[in-house]
C-alpha positions as CSV (number, residue, x, y, z in Angstrom):
1,M,-61.7,-70.2,24.1
2,K,-60.8,-67.2,22.2
3,L,-60.1,-67.7,18.4
4,P,-57.4,-66.0,16.5
5,R,-58.9,-63.4,14.4
6,R,-57.8,-65.2,11.1
7,Q,-59.6,-68.3,12.0
8,F,-62.4,-66.5,13.4
9,L,-62.9,-64.6,10.0
10,H,-62.7,-67.8,8.1
11,L,-65.2,-69.4,10.0
12,A,-67.6,-66.2,9.6
13,A,-67.1,-66.4,6.2
14,G,-67.6,-70.2,5.9
15,A,-71.0,-69.6,7.5
16,A,-72.3,-67.6,4.5
17,A,-71.5,-70.7,2.0
18,L,-73.3,-73.1,4.4
19,P,-76.5,-74.9,2.9
20,V,-79.6,-73.2,3.2
21,G,-80.6,-75.7,6.1
22,S,-77.5,-75.3,8.2
23,R,-77.7,-71.4,7.5
24,V,-81.4,-71.6,9.0
25,A,-80.3,-73.6,12.1
26,W,-77.2,-71.2,12.4
27,A,-79.7,-68.3,12.4
28,Q,-82.2,-69.8,14.8
29,A,-79.1,-70.4,17.5
30,Y,-78.3,-66.7,17.0
31,P,-77.1,-64.7,18.9
32,S,-74.9,-67.0,20.8
33,Q,-72.7,-64.1,22.2
34,P,-72.9,-60.6,22.7
35,V,-73.9,-58.2,19.6
36,R,-72.0,-54.8,19.2
37,I,-73.9,-51.7,17.8
38,I,-71.4,-49.0,16.5
39,V,-72.9,-45.5,17.0
40,G,-70.9,-42.8,15.4
41,F,-72.0,-40.2,17.9
42,A,-71.0,-39.5,21.6
43,A,-72.7,-41.3,24.7
44,G,-76.0,-39.2,25.7
45,G,-76.9,-37.9,22.7
46,P,-80.3,-38.4,20.9
47,N,-78.6,-40.9,18.4
48,D,-77.1,-42.9,21.4
49,I,-80.3,-42.8,23.3
50,L,-82.0,-44.5,20.4
51,A,-79.7,-47.1,19.7
52,R,-79.8,-47.9,23.6
53,V,-83.8,-48.0,23.5
54,I,-83.7,-50.5,20.4
55,S,-80.6,-52.4,22.0
56,Q,-82.3,-53.1,25.4
57,W,-85.3,-54.6,23.7
58,L,-83.1,-56.8,21.5
59,S,-81.1,-57.8,24.8
60,E,-84.1,-58.9,26.6
61,R,-85.8,-60.7,23.7
62,L,-82.7,-62.5,22.5
63,S,-81.3,-63.2,25.7
64,Q,-77.6,-61.9,24.4
65,P,-76.5,-58.3,25.5
66,F,-76.6,-56.0,22.7
67,V,-74.0,-53.3,23.8
68,I,-73.4,-50.0,22.5
69,E,-70.0,-49.0,21.4
70,N,-69.5,-45.2,20.6
71,R,-67.0,-44.5,17.8
72,V,-67.1,-40.6,17.3
73,G,-65.7,-39.0,14.3
74,A,-65.8,-37.7,10.8
75,G,-69.6,-37.4,10.8
76,S,-70.1,-41.1,11.6
77,N,-67.6,-42.3,9.0
78,I,-65.5,-43.8,11.5
79,A,-68.3,-45.8,12.9
80,T,-69.4,-47.0,9.3
81,E,-66.3,-48.1,8.2
82,A,-65.6,-50.3,11.2
83,V,-68.9,-51.9,10.6
84,V,-67.9,-52.4,6.9
85,R,-64.7,-54.2,7.8
86,A,-66.3,-56.3,10.5
87,P,-67.3,-60.0,9.7
88,P,-70.6,-60.4,8.0
89,D,-72.0,-62.7,11.1
90,G,-74.5,-60.6,12.7
91,Y,-72.4,-59.7,15.7
92,T,-71.7,-56.1,14.4
93,L,-74.5,-53.8,13.7
94,L,-74.4,-50.1,13.0
95,L,-76.8,-47.4,14.1
96,V,-77.8,-46.2,10.5
97,G,-79.2,-42.6,10.0
98,S,-79.4,-39.6,7.6
99,P,-75.7,-38.6,8.1
100,N,-74.8,-41.9,6.1
101,A,-77.1,-40.6,3.5
102,I,-75.4,-37.0,3.5
103,N,-71.9,-38.3,3.7
104,A,-72.3,-40.3,0.4
105,T,-72.1,-37.0,-1.5
106,L,-70.4,-34.7,1.1
107,Y,-67.1,-36.6,1.2
108,D,-65.3,-37.1,-2.1
109,K,-63.1,-40.1,-0.7
110,L,-64.4,-42.6,1.6
111,N,-63.0,-45.9,2.1
112,F,-66.5,-47.5,1.6
113,N,-69.7,-47.2,-0.5
114,F,-72.4,-46.9,2.1
115,I,-75.3,-48.1,-0.2
116,R,-73.0,-51.2,-1.3
117,D,-71.1,-52.1,1.8
118,I,-74.1,-51.9,4.4
119,A,-76.7,-54.0,4.4
120,P,-80.4,-52.7,5.8
121,V,-81.6,-54.5,8.8
122,A,-84.4,-52.3,9.8
123,S,-85.8,-48.8,10.2
124,F,-87.3,-47.5,13.4
125,M,-87.7,-43.9,13.6
126,R,-88.2,-40.7,11.5
127,G,-87.7,-37.5,13.3
128,P,-88.7,-33.8,12.1
129,L,-87.0,-30.6,13.0
130,I,-88.6,-27.4,13.7
131,M,-88.0,-24.0,12.0
132,V,-87.9,-21.6,14.7
133,V,-86.9,-17.7,14.8
134,H,-86.0,-15.0,17.1
135,P,-89.0,-13.1,18.0
136,S,-87.3,-9.8,16.5
137,V,-88.1,-11.3,12.9
138,P,-91.2,-9.4,11.8
139,A,-93.0,-13.1,10.8
140,E,-95.9,-14.7,12.9
141,T,-96.2,-17.5,10.3
142,A,-94.1,-19.2,7.8
143,A,-95.9,-17.7,5.0
144,E,-95.1,-14.1,6.3
145,F,-91.4,-15.2,6.6
146,L,-91.4,-16.2,3.0
147,A,-92.7,-12.8,2.3
148,Y,-90.1,-11.0,4.4
149,A,-87.3,-13.4,3.1
150,K,-88.2,-12.5,-0.5
151,S,-88.4,-8.9,0.1
152,N,-84.9,-8.7,2.0
153,P,-82.7,-11.3,0.3
154,G,-79.6,-11.8,2.2
155,K,-80.7,-10.0,5.4
156,L,-81.4,-13.2,7.4
157,S,-79.1,-15.7,8.8
158,Y,-79.5,-19.2,10.2
159,G,-77.5,-21.0,12.2
160,S,-76.5,-24.8,11.9
161,G,-74.7,-27.5,13.9
162,G,-72.0,-27.7,11.2
163,V,-71.5,-27.6,7.5
164,G,-73.1,-30.7,6.2
165,G,-75.2,-31.7,8.9
166,I,-78.8,-32.0,9.0
167,T,-79.3,-28.7,10.5
168,H,-77.4,-27.5,7.5
169,I,-78.7,-28.9,4.7
170,T,-82.4,-28.9,5.6
171,P,-82.4,-25.3,5.5
172,E,-80.6,-25.4,2.4
173,L,-83.3,-27.4,0.8
174,F,-86.1,-25.1,1.8
175,K,-83.8,-22.1,0.4
176,M,-83.5,-24.1,-2.8
177,M,-87.4,-24.7,-2.9
178,A,-88.8,-21.5,-1.6
179,D,-86.0,-19.5,-3.7
180,I,-85.1,-17.3,-0.9
181,D,-81.6,-16.2,0.3
182,M,-80.3,-16.5,3.6
183,V,-76.6,-16.5,5.1
184,H,-75.3,-19.6,6.6
185,V,-73.5,-19.3,10.1
186,P,-72.2,-22.5,11.0
187,Y,-71.3,-23.7,14.8
188,R,-69.5,-26.5,16.3
189,G,-72.6,-28.3,17.2
190,V,-76.4,-27.1,17.6
191,A,-76.2,-26.0,21.3
192,P,-74.1,-22.9,20.6
193,A,-76.0,-22.3,17.3
194,L,-79.2,-22.3,19.6
195,T,-77.5,-19.7,22.2
196,D,-77.0,-17.4,19.4
197,V,-80.6,-17.4,17.8
198,L,-81.8,-16.8,21.6
199,G,-79.5,-13.8,21.8
200,G,-80.6,-12.9,18.1
201,Q,-77.0,-12.9,16.8
202,V,-78.7,-15.1,13.9
203,Q,-82.3,-15.4,13.0
204,V,-83.1,-18.7,12.0
205,L,-82.6,-22.4,13.1
206,F,-83.9,-25.7,12.1
207,A,-83.7,-27.3,15.6
208,N,-84.7,-30.8,17.0
209,P,-88.1,-30.5,18.9
210,A,-86.5,-31.6,22.4
211,Q,-83.9,-28.7,22.4
212,S,-86.2,-26.0,21.2
213,I,-89.8,-26.6,22.9
214,P,-89.0,-25.4,26.1
215,Y,-88.2,-21.9,24.6
216,I,-91.2,-22.1,22.3
217,R,-93.4,-22.5,25.3
218,T,-91.7,-19.5,27.0
219,G,-92.0,-17.1,24.0
220,K,-88.1,-17.0,23.3
221,L,-88.4,-18.7,20.4
222,R,-91.3,-18.7,17.5
223,A,-91.9,-21.8,15.9
224,L,-92.9,-21.4,12.3
225,A,-93.1,-24.9,11.0
226,I,-92.3,-28.6,11.1
227,T,-90.1,-30.1,8.5
228,T,-91.9,-33.5,7.9
229,A,-94.9,-34.1,5.9
230,T,-97.2,-34.7,9.0
231,R,-97.5,-32.4,12.0
232,S,-95.8,-33.1,15.2
233,E,-97.7,-34.6,18.0
234,A,-95.7,-32.5,20.5
235,L,-96.7,-29.3,18.7
236,P,-100.0,-30.0,16.9
237,D,-100.7,-26.6,16.0
238,I,-97.6,-26.1,14.2
239,P,-98.0,-26.5,10.3
240,T,-95.6,-28.2,8.1
241,L,-93.3,-26.4,5.6
242,G,-94.8,-28.2,3.0
243,D,-98.1,-26.3,3.5
244,F,-96.4,-23.4,2.4
245,V,-93.4,-24.6,0.2
246,P,-95.3,-27.7,-1.8
247,G,-93.5,-30.8,-1.8
248,Y,-91.0,-29.9,1.1
249,E,-90.4,-32.8,3.3
250,A,-87.1,-33.3,5.5
251,S,-86.2,-35.4,8.3
252,S,-83.9,-37.6,10.3
253,V,-83.9,-41.2,9.5
254,F,-82.8,-44.2,11.9
255,G,-82.2,-47.7,11.5
256,F,-79.9,-50.7,11.9
257,G,-77.4,-51.9,9.4
258,A,-75.2,-54.8,9.2
259,P,-71.9,-55.8,7.1
260,K,-72.8,-56.8,3.5
261,K,-73.2,-60.4,3.1
262,T,-74.5,-60.8,6.7
263,P,-77.0,-64.1,6.4
264,I,-80.4,-63.1,5.2
265,E,-81.9,-65.5,7.9
266,I,-80.1,-63.3,10.6
267,V,-81.0,-60.1,9.0
268,D,-84.8,-61.1,9.1
269,K,-84.5,-62.4,12.5
270,L,-83.5,-59.1,13.6
271,N,-86.0,-57.2,11.8
272,K,-88.8,-59.3,12.9
273,Q,-87.7,-58.2,16.5
274,I,-87.5,-54.9,15.7
275,N,-90.6,-54.6,14.2
276,A,-92.1,-56.6,17.5
277,A,-90.4,-53.6,19.5
278,L,-91.8,-50.8,17.5
279,A,-95.4,-52.4,17.7
280,D,-95.1,-52.3,21.7
281,P,-96.9,-49.2,23.3
282,K,-93.9,-48.6,25.7
283,I,-91.3,-48.6,22.8
284,K,-93.6,-46.3,20.5
285,A,-94.1,-44.0,23.8
286,R,-90.4,-43.8,24.3
287,L,-90.0,-43.1,20.6
288,A,-92.6,-40.2,20.9
289,E,-90.4,-38.7,23.8
290,L,-87.4,-38.3,21.4
291,D,-89.8,-36.7,18.9
292,G,-90.1,-39.5,16.5
293,T,-92.5,-41.5,14.7
294,V,-92.5,-45.2,14.3
295,L,-90.8,-46.1,10.6
296,A,-91.3,-50.0,10.6
297,G,-90.7,-52.4,7.5
298,S,-88.7,-54.9,5.8
299,P,-84.9,-54.5,5.2
300,A,-85.9,-53.9,1.5
301,D,-88.4,-51.1,2.7
302,F,-85.1,-49.6,4.7
303,E,-83.0,-49.8,1.8
304,K,-85.5,-47.9,-0.5
305,V,-85.9,-45.1,2.4
306,M,-82.2,-44.8,2.4
307,A,-81.4,-44.8,-1.3
308,E,-84.2,-42.1,-1.7
309,E,-82.5,-39.9,1.3
310,T,-79.2,-40.2,-0.3
311,E,-80.2,-39.2,-3.7
312,K,-82.4,-36.2,-2.3
313,W,-79.4,-34.8,-0.2
314,G,-76.9,-35.4,-3.0
315,R,-79.0,-33.0,-5.0
316,V,-78.9,-30.6,-2.4
317,I,-75.1,-30.7,-1.5
318,R,-74.0,-30.4,-5.2
319,A,-76.4,-27.6,-6.0
320,A,-75.4,-25.6,-2.7
321,H,-71.7,-26.6,-3.5
322,I,-71.4,-27.8,0.2
323,K,-67.9,-29.0,1.1
324,P,-66.9,-30.6,4.6
325,E,-65.0,-28.6,6.9
């Protein structure tokens, strides 16, 4: 029988007030119906694929469908607000990522506070970007690039997938820390930015490895550095940017969140299952195919990571005076 929405919300709220023993029993029975995972990006993209990898594991282990629902728009803010306003019963989850940390500062007026209104459930991946340049750039290494950029301020341009995205603020952090001047050229997506870098219309791009590796291997792009603190398994010979700009680190972080006040017993159950997935060799291999490394831990660990990401990208956005389009 389908309950009226008001009655359903009343029951969900009442569950949070149950005695500890009852809550534990309720969590043990969870999930007893399908679970929605809201993804703020289009189907078929890297965010969507990653969510499906973890949701499939959860579906198999917990014997209920974990169904992906794509709600695209406003840099994932539409999806986040939908989860913030969902009943805190464990049946609506959010694919959390770096856009949430960025948007907290990028947008002046949101109808929610991400850190306050979303409960961290589990992190599962950290992914790098690769700094690539057109072969016409007279630099074979990141050190040579830095020297050239310092002696030619404003003559180099970098493309991005759009204002405020990870491919925008990652090179902005690089500019700030390396004290160089490059011109930002935003595009409506990374694909057209990559096309113009391949054509030499812009010289630099901080790109997803999966998008750029084929061109690196054919010599159409030159890889100078990885943005993460450690080298990429896919390109082990490429150094990190931190080797040339001490302290530099930038990556995309992914995990699941839930509405605040979701019972801790349910959060812990999901966290345990996701960490079990991350220990599975097949899941590890699948994440490696997505150019990521496992980022396991407790809900508190994920909360700390997202707080640090929010603070870091907030500093960059304010210093660079970045405003959403």
